[in-house]
PQR file with spaces between the fields and no chain letter, atoms N, CA, C, O and H, PARSE charges and radii, in Angstrom:
ATOM       1  N    MET     1      31.028    6.941   60.123 -0.4000 1.5000
ATOM       2  CA   MET     1      29.637    6.617   59.935 -0.0000 2.0000
ATOM       3  C    MET     1      29.329    5.467   60.906  0.5500 1.7000
ATOM       4  O    MET     1      30.144    4.560   61.077 -0.5500 1.4000
ATOM       5  N    LYS     2      28.129    5.511   61.549 -0.4000 1.5000
ATOM       6  CA   LYS     2      27.774    4.477   62.423 -0.0000 2.0000
ATOM       7  C    LYS     2      27.040    3.452   61.565  0.5500 1.7000
ATOM       8  O    LYS     2      26.535    3.753   60.484 -0.5500 1.4000
ATOM       9  H    LYS     2      27.467    6.248   61.410  0.4000 1.0000
ATOM      10  N    ARG     3      27.002    2.212   62.099 -0.4000 1.5000
ATOM      11  CA   ARG     3      26.408    1.136   61.439 -0.0000 2.0000
ATOM      12  C    ARG     3      25.471    0.357   62.372  0.5500 1.7000
ATOM      13  O    ARG     3      25.811    0.117   63.531 -0.5500 1.4000
ATOM      14  H    ARG     3      27.413    1.968   62.977  0.4000 1.0000
ATOM      15  N    LEU     4      24.295   -0.038   61.871 -0.4000 1.5000
ATOM      16  CA   LEU     4      23.333   -0.799   62.573 -0.0000 2.0000
ATOM      17  C    LEU     4      22.959   -2.066   61.801  0.5500 1.7000
ATOM      18  O    LEU     4      22.429   -2.010   60.691 -0.5500 1.4000
ATOM      19  H    LEU     4      24.019    0.157   60.930  0.4000 1.0000
ATOM      20  N    ASP     5      23.246   -3.179   62.410 -0.4000 1.5000
ATOM      21  CA   ASP     5      22.949   -4.479   61.836 -0.0000 2.0000
ATOM      22  C    ASP     5      21.445   -4.840   61.965  0.5500 1.7000
ATOM      23  O    ASP     5      20.963   -5.001   63.086 -0.5500 1.4000
ATOM      24  H    ASP     5      23.677   -3.225   63.311  0.4000 1.0000
ATOM      25  N    LEU     6      20.706   -4.970   60.862 -0.4000 1.5000
ATOM      26  CA   LEU     6      19.319   -5.211   60.996 -0.0000 2.0000
ATOM      27  C    LEU     6      19.023   -6.612   61.643  0.5500 1.7000
ATOM      28  O    LEU     6      17.944   -6.796   62.208 -0.5500 1.4000
ATOM      29  H    LEU     6      21.097   -4.840   59.952  0.4000 1.0000
ATOM      30  N    ASP     7      19.909   -7.535   61.569 -0.4000 1.5000
ATOM      31  CA   ASP     7      19.814   -8.835   62.112 -0.0000 2.0000
ATOM      32  C    ASP     7      19.711   -8.721   63.737  0.5500 1.7000
ATOM      33  O    ASP     7      19.177   -9.608   64.403 -0.5500 1.4000
ATOM      34  H    ASP     7      20.784   -7.385   61.110  0.4000 1.0000
ATOM      35  N    ASP     8      20.238   -7.623   64.270 -0.4000 1.5000
ATOM      36  CA   ASP     8      20.199   -7.472   65.748 -0.0000 2.0000
ATOM      37  C    ASP     8      18.870   -6.847   66.220  0.5500 1.7000
ATOM      38  O    ASP     8      18.597   -6.840   67.420 -0.5500 1.4000
ATOM      39  H    ASP     8      20.673   -6.903   63.729  0.4000 1.0000
ATOM      40  N    LEU     9      18.081   -6.351   65.346 -0.4000 1.5000
ATOM      41  CA   LEU     9      16.792   -5.709   65.749 -0.0000 2.0000
ATOM      42  C    LEU     9      15.674   -6.744   65.745  0.5500 1.7000
ATOM      43  O    LEU     9      15.770   -7.813   65.142 -0.5500 1.4000
ATOM      44  H    LEU     9      18.303   -6.357   64.370  0.4000 1.0000
ATOM      45  N    PRO    10      14.604   -6.365   66.453 -0.5600 1.5000
ATOM      46  CA   PRO    10      13.362   -7.075   66.455  0.2800 2.0000
ATOM      47  C    PRO    10      12.850   -7.127   64.911  0.5500 1.7000
ATOM      48  O    PRO    10      13.036   -6.165   64.166 -0.5500 1.4000
ATOM      49  N    PRO    11      12.222   -8.258   64.498 -0.5600 1.5000
ATOM      50  CA   PRO    11      11.818   -8.403   63.155  0.2800 2.0000
ATOM      51  C    PRO    11      10.844   -7.250   62.617  0.5500 1.7000
ATOM      52  O    PRO    11      10.875   -6.823   61.463 -0.5500 1.4000
ATOM      53  N    LYS    12      10.015   -6.830   63.577 -0.4000 1.5000
ATOM      54  CA   LYS    12       8.952   -5.760   63.168 -0.0000 2.0000
ATOM      55  C    LYS    12       9.771   -4.458   62.772  0.5500 1.7000
ATOM      56  O    LYS    12       9.499   -3.820   61.755 -0.5500 1.4000
ATOM      57  H    LYS    12       9.990   -7.177   64.515  0.4000 1.0000
ATOM      58  N    LEU    13      10.741   -4.126   63.600 -0.4000 1.5000
ATOM      59  CA   LEU    13      11.494   -2.902   63.418 -0.0000 2.0000
ATOM      60  C    LEU    13      12.426   -2.999   62.145  0.5500 1.7000
ATOM      61  O    LEU    13      12.567   -2.025   61.405 -0.5500 1.4000
ATOM      62  H    LEU    13      10.962   -4.644   64.426  0.4000 1.0000
ATOM      63  N    ALA    14      13.038   -4.167   61.922 -0.4000 1.5000
ATOM      64  CA   ALA    14      13.856   -4.396   60.718 -0.0000 2.0000
ATOM      65  C    ALA    14      12.985   -4.284   59.509  0.5500 1.7000
ATOM      66  O    ALA    14      13.424   -3.729   58.502 -0.5500 1.4000
ATOM      67  H    ALA    14      12.923   -4.958   62.523  0.4000 1.0000
ATOM      68  N    ALA    15      11.726   -4.799   59.550 -0.4000 1.5000
ATOM      69  CA   ALA    15      10.816   -4.751   58.363 -0.0000 2.0000
ATOM      70  C    ALA    15      10.377   -3.322   58.094  0.5500 1.7000
ATOM      71  O    ALA    15      10.167   -2.939   56.943 -0.5500 1.4000
ATOM      72  H    ALA    15      11.370   -5.251   60.369  0.4000 1.0000
ATOM      73  N    LEU    16      10.242   -2.550   59.128 -0.4000 1.5000
ATOM      74  CA   LEU    16       9.824   -1.145   59.001 -0.0000 2.0000
ATOM      75  C    LEU    16      10.947   -0.394   58.341  0.5500 1.7000
ATOM      76  O    LEU    16      10.699    0.411   57.444 -0.5500 1.4000
ATOM      77  H    LEU    16      10.413   -2.861   60.063  0.4000 1.0000
ATOM      78  N    LEU    17      12.162   -0.626   58.748 -0.4000 1.5000
ATOM      79  CA   LEU    17      13.308    0.097   58.156 -0.0000 2.0000
ATOM      80  C    LEU    17      13.597   -0.327   56.683  0.5500 1.7000
ATOM      81  O    LEU    17      13.883    0.496   55.813 -0.5500 1.4000
ATOM      82  H    LEU    17      12.363   -1.280   59.477  0.4000 1.0000
ATOM      83  N    THR    18      13.508   -1.605   56.475 -0.4000 1.5000
ATOM      84  CA   THR    18      13.849   -1.938   55.035 -0.0000 2.0000
ATOM      85  C    THR    18      12.640   -1.718   54.119  0.5500 1.7000
ATOM      86  O    THR    18      12.794   -1.824   52.902 -0.5500 1.4000
ATOM      87  H    THR    18      13.275   -2.274   57.181  0.4000 1.0000
ATOM      88  N    GLY    19      11.480   -1.425   54.629 -0.4000 1.5000
ATOM      89  CA   GLY    19      10.275   -1.164   53.774 -0.0000 2.0000
ATOM      90  C    GLY    19      10.175    0.285   53.475  0.5500 1.7000
ATOM      91  O    GLY    19       9.228    0.666   52.788 -0.5500 1.4000
ATOM      92  H    GLY    19      11.355   -1.338   55.617  0.4000 1.0000
ATOM      93  N    LEU    20      11.057    1.140   53.919 -0.4000 1.5000
ATOM      94  CA   LEU    20      10.961    2.526   53.582 -0.0000 2.0000
ATOM      95  C    LEU    20      11.346    2.738   52.042  0.5500 1.7000
ATOM      96  O    LEU    20      12.305    2.142   51.552 -0.5500 1.4000
ATOM      97  H    LEU    20      11.827    0.831   54.478  0.4000 1.0000
ATOM      98  N    GLU    21      10.601    3.558   51.356 -0.4000 1.5000
ATOM      99  CA   GLU    21      10.837    3.945   49.998 -0.0000 2.0000
ATOM     100  C    GLU    21      11.947    5.084   50.007  0.5500 1.7000
ATOM     101  O    GLU    21      12.134    5.801   50.990 -0.5500 1.4000
ATOM     102  H    GLU    21       9.821    4.042   51.754  0.4000 1.0000
ATOM     103  N    ALA    22      12.633    5.180   48.876 -0.4000 1.5000
ATOM     104  CA   ALA    22      13.673    6.216   48.733 -0.0000 2.0000
ATOM     105  C    ALA    22      13.000    7.631   48.982  0.5500 1.7000
ATOM     106  O    ALA    22      11.991    7.966   48.363 -0.5500 1.4000
ATOM     107  H    ALA    22      12.481    4.598   48.078  0.4000 1.0000
ATOM     108  N    GLY    23      13.584    8.403   49.874 -0.4000 1.5000
ATOM     109  CA   GLY    23      13.008    9.688   50.119 -0.0000 2.0000
ATOM     110  C    GLY    23      12.100    9.808   51.206  0.5500 1.7000
ATOM     111  O    GLY    23      11.839   10.894   51.723 -0.5500 1.4000
ATOM     112  H    GLY    23      14.405    8.131   50.377  0.4000 1.0000
ATOM     113  N    GLU    24      11.552    8.594   51.611 -0.4000 1.5000
ATOM     114  CA   GLU    24      10.559    8.524   52.655 -0.0000 2.0000
ATOM     115  C    GLU    24      11.352    8.759   54.097  0.5500 1.7000
ATOM     116  O    GLU    24      12.460    8.267   54.309 -0.5500 1.4000
ATOM     117  H    GLU    24      11.764    7.711   51.190  0.4000 1.0000
ATOM     118  N    GLU    25      10.712    9.489   54.956 -0.4000 1.5000
ATOM     119  CA   GLU    25      11.309    9.803   56.233 -0.0000 2.0000
ATOM     120  C    GLU    25      10.702    9.007   57.330  0.5500 1.7000
ATOM     121  O    GLU    25       9.521    8.666   57.273 -0.5500 1.4000
ATOM     122  H    GLU    25       9.812    9.889   54.784  0.4000 1.0000
ATOM     123  N    LEU    26      11.533    8.677   58.401 -0.4000 1.5000
ATOM     124  CA   LEU    26      11.023    7.991   59.547 -0.0000 2.0000
ATOM     125  C    LEU    26      11.373    8.879   60.748  0.5500 1.7000
ATOM     126  O    LEU    26      12.543    9.204   60.950 -0.5500 1.4000
ATOM     127  H    LEU    26      12.493    8.953   58.447  0.4000 1.0000
ATOM     128  N    LEU    27      10.422    9.254   61.507 -0.4000 1.5000
ATOM     129  CA   LEU    27      10.580   10.124   62.667 -0.0000 2.0000
ATOM     130  C    LEU    27      10.855    9.249   63.996  0.5500 1.7000
ATOM     131  O    LEU    27      10.067    8.371   64.348 -0.5500 1.4000
ATOM     132  H    LEU    27       9.472    8.990   61.343  0.4000 1.0000
ATOM     133  N    LEU    28      11.895    9.519   64.623 -0.4000 1.5000
ATOM     134  CA   LEU    28      12.260    8.822   65.836 -0.0000 2.0000
ATOM     135  C    LEU    28      11.756    9.691   67.018  0.5500 1.7000
ATOM     136  O    LEU    28      12.125   10.855   67.169 -0.5500 1.4000
ATOM     137  H    LEU    28      12.535   10.232   64.337  0.4000 1.0000
ATOM     138  N    VAL    29      10.921    9.078   67.818 -0.4000 1.5000
ATOM     139  CA   VAL    29      10.256    9.734   68.951 -0.0000 2.0000
ATOM     140  C    VAL    29      10.666    9.084   70.263  0.5500 1.7000
ATOM     141  O    VAL    29      10.648    7.855   70.340 -0.5500 1.4000
ATOM     142  H    VAL    29      10.622    8.132   67.696  0.4000 1.0000
ATOM     143  N    GLN    30      11.039    9.838   71.311 -0.4000 1.5000
ATOM     144  CA   GLN    30      11.373    9.309   72.514 -0.0000 2.0000
ATOM     145  C    GLN    30      10.770   10.209   73.593  0.5500 1.7000
ATOM     146  O    GLN    30      10.983   11.421   73.605 -0.5500 1.4000
ATOM     147  H    GLN    30      11.053   10.836   71.249  0.4000 1.0000
ATOM     148  N    ASN    31      10.028    9.597   74.480 -0.4000 1.5000
ATOM     149  CA   ASN    31       9.286   10.389   75.628 -0.0000 2.0000
ATOM     150  C    ASN    31       8.455   11.475   75.062  0.5500 1.7000
ATOM     151  O    ASN    31       8.360   12.545   75.664 -0.5500 1.4000
ATOM     152  H    ASN    31       9.855    8.612   74.470  0.4000 1.0000
ATOM     153  N    GLY    32       7.840   11.259   73.927 -0.4000 1.5000
ATOM     154  CA   GLY    32       6.940   12.321   73.360 -0.0000 2.0000
ATOM     155  C    GLY    32       7.652   13.388   72.518  0.5500 1.7000
ATOM     156  O    GLY    32       7.008   14.249   71.917 -0.5500 1.4000
ATOM     157  H    GLY    32       7.917   10.390   73.438  0.4000 1.0000
ATOM     158  N    GLY    33       8.999   13.319   72.483 -0.4000 1.5000
ATOM     159  CA   GLY    33       9.717   14.314   71.734 -0.0000 2.0000
ATOM     160  C    GLY    33      10.488   13.761   70.503  0.5500 1.7000
ATOM     161  O    GLY    33      10.803   12.572   70.472 -0.5500 1.4000
ATOM     162  H    GLY    33       9.522   12.620   72.971  0.4000 1.0000
ATOM     163  N    VAL    34      10.767   14.537   69.576 -0.4000 1.5000
ATOM     164  CA   VAL    34      11.497   14.084   68.452 -0.0000 2.0000
ATOM     165  C    VAL    34      12.936   13.888   68.861  0.5500 1.7000
ATOM     166  O    VAL    34      13.590   14.813   69.342 -0.5500 1.4000
ATOM     167  H    VAL    34      10.511   15.504   69.601  0.4000 1.0000
ATOM     168  N    ALA    35      13.427   12.675   68.667 -0.4000 1.5000
ATOM     169  CA   ALA    35      14.816   12.353   68.979 -0.0000 2.0000
ATOM     170  C    ALA    35      15.697   12.306   67.700  0.5500 1.7000
ATOM     171  O    ALA    35      16.922   12.378   67.798 -0.5500 1.4000
ATOM     172  H    ALA    35      12.896   11.923   68.276  0.4000 1.0000
ATOM     173  N    GLY    36      15.064   12.184   66.482 -0.4000 1.5000
ATOM     174  CA   GLY    36      15.770   12.178   65.259 -0.0000 2.0000
ATOM     175  C    GLY    36      14.876   11.895   64.144  0.5500 1.7000
ATOM     176  O    GLY    36      13.689   11.617   64.312 -0.5500 1.4000
ATOM     177  H    GLY    36      14.069   12.126   66.402  0.4000 1.0000
ATOM     178  N    ARG    37      15.508   11.972   62.877 -0.4000 1.5000
ATOM     179  CA   ARG    37      14.802   11.742   61.701 -0.0000 2.0000
ATOM     180  C    ARG    37      15.668   11.068   60.711  0.5500 1.7000
ATOM     181  O    ARG    37      16.768   11.545   60.433 -0.5500 1.4000
ATOM     182  H    ARG    37      16.472   12.197   62.741  0.4000 1.0000
ATOM     183  N    LEU    38      15.200    9.911   60.127 -0.4000 1.5000
ATOM     184  CA   LEU    38      15.977    9.213   59.168 -0.0000 2.0000
ATOM     185  C    LEU    38      15.301    9.358   57.865  0.5500 1.7000
ATOM     186  O    LEU    38      14.074    9.301   57.780 -0.5500 1.4000
ATOM     187  H    LEU    38      14.306    9.523   60.352  0.4000 1.0000
ATOM     188  N    THR    39      16.122    9.557   56.778 -0.4000 1.5000
ATOM     189  CA   THR    39      15.622    9.628   55.469 -0.0000 2.0000
ATOM     190  C    THR    39      16.155    8.507   54.683  0.5500 1.7000
ATOM     191  O    THR    39      17.366    8.292   54.631 -0.5500 1.4000
ATOM     192  H    THR    39      17.118    9.603   56.847  0.4000 1.0000
ATOM     193  N    ALA    40      15.255    7.759   54.047 -0.4000 1.5000
ATOM     194  CA   ALA    40      15.711    6.529   53.278 -0.0000 2.0000
ATOM     195  C    ALA    40      16.315    6.913   52.012  0.5500 1.7000
ATOM     196  O    ALA    40      15.883    7.881   51.386 -0.5500 1.4000
ATOM     197  H    ALA    40      14.271    7.934   54.089  0.4000 1.0000
ATOM     198  N    MET    41      17.404    6.126   51.550 -0.4000 1.5000
ATOM     199  CA   MET    41      17.892    6.359   50.296 -0.0000 2.0000
ATOM     200  C    MET    41      17.761    5.125   49.442  0.5500 1.7000
ATOM     201  O    MET    41      17.550    4.049   50.002 -0.5500 1.4000
ATOM     202  H    MET    41      17.755    5.340   52.058  0.4000 1.0000
ATOM     203  N    ALA    42      17.871    5.194   48.108 -0.4000 1.5000
ATOM     204  CA   ALA    42      17.717    4.011   47.289 -0.0000 2.0000
ATOM     205  C    ALA    42      18.915    3.046   47.609  0.5500 1.7000
ATOM     206  O    ALA    42      20.030    3.462   47.922 -0.5500 1.4000
ATOM     207  H    ALA    42      18.042    6.068   47.653  0.4000 1.0000
ATOM     208  N    ARG    43      18.591    1.765   47.503 -0.4000 1.5000
ATOM     209  CA   ARG    43      19.586    0.800   47.670 -0.0000 2.0000
ATOM     210  C    ARG    43      20.662    0.882   46.595  0.5500 1.7000
ATOM     211  O    ARG    43      20.385    1.166   45.430 -0.5500 1.4000
ATOM     212  H    ARG    43      17.684    1.428   47.248  0.4000 1.0000
ATOM     213  N    PRO    44      21.900    0.626   47.021 -0.5600 1.5000
ATOM     214  CA   PRO    44      22.958    0.741   45.982  0.2800 2.0000
ATOM     215  C    PRO    44      22.819   -0.461   45.042  0.5500 1.7000
ATOM     216  O    PRO    44      22.343   -1.533   45.414 -0.5500 1.4000
ATOM     217  N    ALA    45      23.263   -0.219   43.798 -0.4000 1.5000
ATOM     218  CA   ALA    45      23.175   -1.322   42.778 -0.0000 2.0000
ATOM     219  C    ALA    45      24.036   -2.480   43.199  0.5500 1.7000
ATOM     220  O    ALA    45      25.138   -2.262   43.704 -0.5500 1.4000
ATOM     221  H    ALA    45      23.650    0.652   43.496  0.4000 1.0000
ATOM     222  N    PRO    46      23.585   -3.703   43.014 -0.5600 1.5000
ATOM     223  CA   PRO    46      24.358   -4.855   43.419  0.2800 2.0000
ATOM     224  C    PRO    46      25.666   -4.877   42.618  0.5500 1.7000
ATOM     225  O    PRO    46      25.737   -4.466   41.460 -0.5500 1.4000
ATOM     226  N    GLU    47      26.687   -5.378   43.305 -0.4000 1.5000
ATOM     227  CA   GLU    47      28.017   -5.496   42.645 -0.0000 2.0000
ATOM     228  C    GLU    47      27.984   -6.578   41.640  0.5500 1.7000
ATOM     229  O    GLU    47      27.208   -7.520   41.804 -0.5500 1.4000
ATOM     230  H    GLU    47      26.629   -5.712   44.246  0.4000 1.0000
ATOM     231  N    ALA    48      28.785   -6.519   40.585 -0.4000 1.5000
ATOM     232  CA   ALA    48      28.884   -7.507   39.549 -0.0000 2.0000
ATOM     233  C    ALA    48      29.428   -8.751   40.188  0.5500 1.7000
ATOM     234  O    ALA    48      30.324   -8.738   41.032 -0.5500 1.4000
ATOM     235  H    ALA    48      29.415   -5.754   40.451  0.4000 1.0000
ATOM     236  N    GLU    49      28.795   -9.892   39.707 -0.4000 1.5000
ATOM     237  CA   GLU    49      29.191  -11.198   40.293 -0.0000 2.0000
ATOM     238  C    GLU    49      30.509  -11.558   39.794  0.5500 1.7000
ATOM     239  O    GLU    49      30.855  -11.251   38.652 -0.5500 1.4000
ATOM     240  H    GLU    49      28.067   -9.903   39.022  0.4000 1.0000
ATOM     241  N    ALA    50      31.274  -12.205   40.613 -0.4000 1.5000
ATOM     242  CA   ALA    50      32.575  -12.744   40.222 -0.0000 2.0000
ATOM     243  C    ALA    50      32.431  -13.815   39.138  0.5500 1.7000
ATOM     244  O    ALA    50      31.436  -14.540   39.141 -0.5500 1.4000
ATOM     245  H    ALA    50      30.993  -12.454   41.540  0.4000 1.0000
ATOM     246  N    GLU    51      33.381  -13.941   38.218 -0.4000 1.5000
ATOM     247  CA   GLU    51      33.159  -14.922   37.145 -0.0000 2.0000
ATOM     248  C    GLU    51      33.247  -16.349   37.734  0.5500 1.7000
ATOM     249  O    GLU    51      33.963  -16.607   38.702 -0.5500 1.4000
ATOM     250  H    GLU    51      34.189  -13.353   38.216  0.4000 1.0000
ATOM     251  N    GLU    52      32.533  -17.198   37.142 -0.4000 1.5000
ATOM     252  CA   GLU    52      32.521  -18.581   37.650 -0.0000 2.0000
ATOM     253  C    GLU    52      33.828  -19.240   37.419  0.5500 1.7000
ATOM     254  O    GLU    52      34.445  -19.046   36.372 -0.5500 1.4000
ATOM     255  H    GLU    52      31.952  -16.988   36.355  0.4000 1.0000
ATOM     256  N    VAL    53      34.270  -20.009   38.357 -0.4000 1.5000
ATOM     257  CA   VAL    53      35.543  -20.677   38.243 -0.0000 2.0000
ATOM     258  C    VAL    53      35.313  -22.062   37.793  0.5500 1.7000
ATOM     259  O    VAL    53      34.677  -22.862   38.480 -0.5500 1.4000
ATOM     260  H    VAL    53      33.769  -20.166   39.207  0.4000 1.0000
ATOM     261  N    THR    54      35.858  -22.375   36.567 -0.4000 1.5000
ATOM     262  CA   THR    54      35.729  -23.681   35.998 -0.0000 2.0000
ATOM     263  C    THR    54      36.797  -24.694   36.503  0.5500 1.7000
ATOM     264  O    THR    54      37.831  -24.215   36.970 -0.5500 1.4000
ATOM     265  H    THR    54      36.374  -21.725   36.009  0.4000 1.0000
ATOM     266  N    PRO    55      36.671  -25.878   36.464 -0.5600 1.5000
ATOM     267  CA   PRO    55      37.729  -26.792   36.827  0.2800 2.0000
ATOM     268  C    PRO    55      39.059  -26.531   36.065  0.5500 1.7000
ATOM     269  O    PRO    55      40.133  -26.629   36.658 -0.5500 1.4000
ATOM     270  N    GLU    56      38.990  -26.220   34.829 -0.4000 1.5000
ATOM     271  CA   GLU    56      40.113  -25.930   34.008 -0.0000 2.0000
ATOM     272  C    GLU    56      40.903  -24.644   34.505  0.5500 1.7000
ATOM     273  O    GLU    56      42.132  -24.608   34.562 -0.5500 1.4000
ATOM     274  H    GLU    56      38.117  -26.141   34.347  0.4000 1.0000
ATOM     275  N    ARG    57      40.061  -23.583   34.862 -0.4000 1.5000
ATOM     276  CA   ARG    57      40.669  -22.435   35.382 -0.0000 2.0000
ATOM     277  C    ARG    57      41.248  -22.610   36.706  0.5500 1.7000
ATOM     278  O    ARG    57      42.244  -21.976   37.054 -0.5500 1.4000
ATOM     279  H    ARG    57      39.063  -23.613   34.816  0.4000 1.0000
ATOM     280  N    ALA    58      40.648  -23.464   37.467 -0.4000 1.5000
ATOM     281  CA   ALA    58      41.196  -23.790   38.838 -0.0000 2.0000
ATOM     282  C    ALA    58      42.535  -24.402   38.706  0.5500 1.7000
ATOM     283  O    ALA    58      43.511  -24.011   39.346 -0.5500 1.4000
ATOM     284  H    ALA    58      39.840  -23.979   37.185  0.4000 1.0000
ATOM     285  N    SER    59      42.552  -25.456   37.785 -0.4000 1.5000
ATOM     286  CA   SER    59      43.821  -26.225   37.617 -0.0000 2.0000
ATOM     287  C    SER    59      44.921  -25.289   37.180  0.5500 1.7000
ATOM     288  O    SER    59      46.061  -25.351   37.639 -0.5500 1.4000
ATOM     289  H    SER    59      41.759  -25.774   37.265  0.4000 1.0000
ATOM     290  N    GLU    60      44.518  -24.407   36.258 -0.4000 1.5000
ATOM     291  CA   GLU    60      45.554  -23.412   35.717 -0.0000 2.0000
ATOM     292  C    GLU    60      46.153  -22.556   36.839  0.5500 1.7000
ATOM     293  O    GLU    60      47.367  -22.382   36.945 -0.5500 1.4000
ATOM     294  H    GLU    60      43.592  -24.357   35.885  0.4000 1.0000
ATOM     295  N    VAL    61      45.257  -22.037   37.659 -0.4000 1.5000
ATOM     296  CA   VAL    61      45.777  -21.205   38.744 -0.0000 2.0000
ATOM     297  C    VAL    61      46.590  -21.951   39.776  0.5500 1.7000
ATOM     298  O    VAL    61      47.580  -21.422   40.283 -0.5500 1.4000
ATOM     299  H    VAL    61      44.271  -22.178   37.572  0.4000 1.0000
ATOM     300  N    PHE    62      46.196  -23.156   40.091 -0.4000 1.5000
ATOM     301  CA   PHE    62      46.907  -24.051   40.906 -0.0000 2.0000
ATOM     302  C    PHE    62      48.324  -24.261   40.377  0.5500 1.7000
ATOM     303  O    PHE    62      49.300  -24.120   41.113 -0.5500 1.4000
ATOM     304  H    PHE    62      45.393  -23.585   39.678  0.4000 1.0000
ATOM     305  N    GLU    63      48.426  -24.613   39.045 -0.4000 1.5000
ATOM     306  CA   GLU    63      49.685  -24.912   38.449 -0.0000 2.0000
ATOM     307  C    GLU    63      50.567  -23.642   38.465  0.5500 1.7000
ATOM     308  O    GLU    63      51.774  -23.764   38.674 -0.5500 1.4000
ATOM     309  H    GLU    63      47.633  -24.728   38.447  0.4000 1.0000
ATOM     310  N    LEU    64      50.014  -22.426   38.252 -0.4000 1.5000
ATOM     311  CA   LEU    64      50.890  -21.279   38.346 -0.0000 2.0000
ATOM     312  C    LEU    64      51.345  -20.956   39.701  0.5500 1.7000
ATOM     313  O    LEU    64      52.474  -20.518   39.918 -0.5500 1.4000
ATOM     314  H    LEU    64      49.033  -22.326   38.082  0.4000 1.0000
ATOM     315  N    PHE    65      50.462  -21.173   40.626 -0.4000 1.5000
ATOM     316  CA   PHE    65      50.861  -21.092   42.084 -0.0000 2.0000
ATOM     317  C    PHE    65      51.959  -22.031   42.442  0.5500 1.7000
ATOM     318  O    PHE    65      52.907  -21.637   43.120 -0.5500 1.4000
ATOM     319  H    PHE    65      49.544  -21.529   40.450  0.4000 1.0000
ATOM     320  N    ARG    66      51.867  -23.311   41.996 -0.4000 1.5000
ATOM     321  CA   ARG    66      52.862  -24.319   42.343 -0.0000 2.0000
ATOM     322  C    ARG    66      54.176  -23.956   41.725  0.5500 1.7000
ATOM     323  O    ARG    66      55.230  -24.050   42.355 -0.5500 1.4000
ATOM     324  H    ARG    66      51.096  -23.631   41.445  0.4000 1.0000
ATOM     325  N    ALA    67      54.105  -23.533   40.469 -0.4000 1.5000
ATOM     326  CA   ALA    67      55.311  -23.170   39.713 -0.0000 2.0000
ATOM     327  C    ALA    67      56.081  -22.002   40.380  0.5500 1.7000
ATOM     328  O    ALA    67      57.311  -22.001   40.449 -0.5500 1.4000
ATOM     329  H    ALA    67      53.249  -23.456   39.958  0.4000 1.0000
ATOM     330  N    SER    68      55.326  -21.037   40.854 -0.4000 1.5000
ATOM     331  CA   SER    68      55.896  -19.836   41.498 -0.0000 2.0000
ATOM     332  C    SER    68      56.586  -20.227   42.820  0.5500 1.7000
ATOM     333  O    SER    68      57.649  -19.701   43.151 -0.5500 1.4000
ATOM     334  H    SER    68      54.327  -21.038   40.798  0.4000 1.0000
ATOM     335  N    ILE    69      55.953  -21.177   43.584 -0.4000 1.5000
ATOM     336  CA   ILE    69      56.483  -21.678   44.870 -0.0000 2.0000
ATOM     337  C    ILE    69      57.832  -22.358   44.607  0.5500 1.7000
ATOM     338  O    ILE    69      58.829  -22.129   45.290 -0.5500 1.4000
ATOM     339  H    ILE    69      55.090  -21.604   43.316  0.4000 1.0000
ATOM     340  N    GLU    70      57.796  -23.291   43.473 -0.4000 1.5000
ATOM     341  CA   GLU    70      58.977  -24.061   43.213 -0.0000 2.0000
ATOM     342  C    GLU    70      60.192  -23.136   42.741  0.5500 1.7000
ATOM     343  O    GLU    70      61.365  -23.378   43.023 -0.5500 1.4000
ATOM     344  H    GLU    70      56.985  -23.477   42.917  0.4000 1.0000
ATOM     345  N    ASP    71      59.782  -22.111   42.033 -0.4000 1.5000
ATOM     346  CA   ASP    71      60.775  -21.087   41.601 -0.0000 2.0000
ATOM     347  C    ASP    71      61.398  -20.404   42.713  0.5500 1.7000
ATOM     348  O    ASP    71      62.583  -20.069   42.696 -0.5500 1.4000
ATOM     349  H    ASP    71      58.829  -21.914   41.805  0.4000 1.0000
ATOM     350  N    GLU    72      60.574  -20.186   43.725 -0.4000 1.5000
ATOM     351  CA   GLU    72      61.094  -19.393   44.896 -0.0000 2.0000
ATOM     352  C    GLU    72      62.040  -20.210   45.777  0.5500 1.7000
ATOM     353  O    GLU    72      62.948  -19.650   46.391 -0.5500 1.4000
ATOM     354  H    GLU    72      59.612  -20.458   43.739  0.4000 1.0000
ATOM     355  N    PHE    73      61.842  -21.494   45.844 -0.4000 1.5000
ATOM     356  CA   PHE    73      62.645  -22.348   46.645 -0.0000 2.0000
ATOM     357  C    PHE    73      63.485  -23.230   45.747  0.5500 1.7000
ATOM     358  O    PHE    73      64.260  -24.052   46.238 -0.5500 1.4000
ATOM     359  H    PHE    73      61.104  -21.949   45.345  0.4000 1.0000
């Protein structure tokens, strides 16, 4: 699959592409002829956020890491 970074495009073009509704088509024209057609899909659902790391949890992880290193050497 090819990838296009919208940050590399002019703002007007990026806005056009991100503004398409699911199922809406965009016709690509070059020199008066159809060069391609893009069909928009619904955005994927956002991934679940990672759990928040508390200072207690960070300390516990660090202690486990330190203990495993000490056991190794």
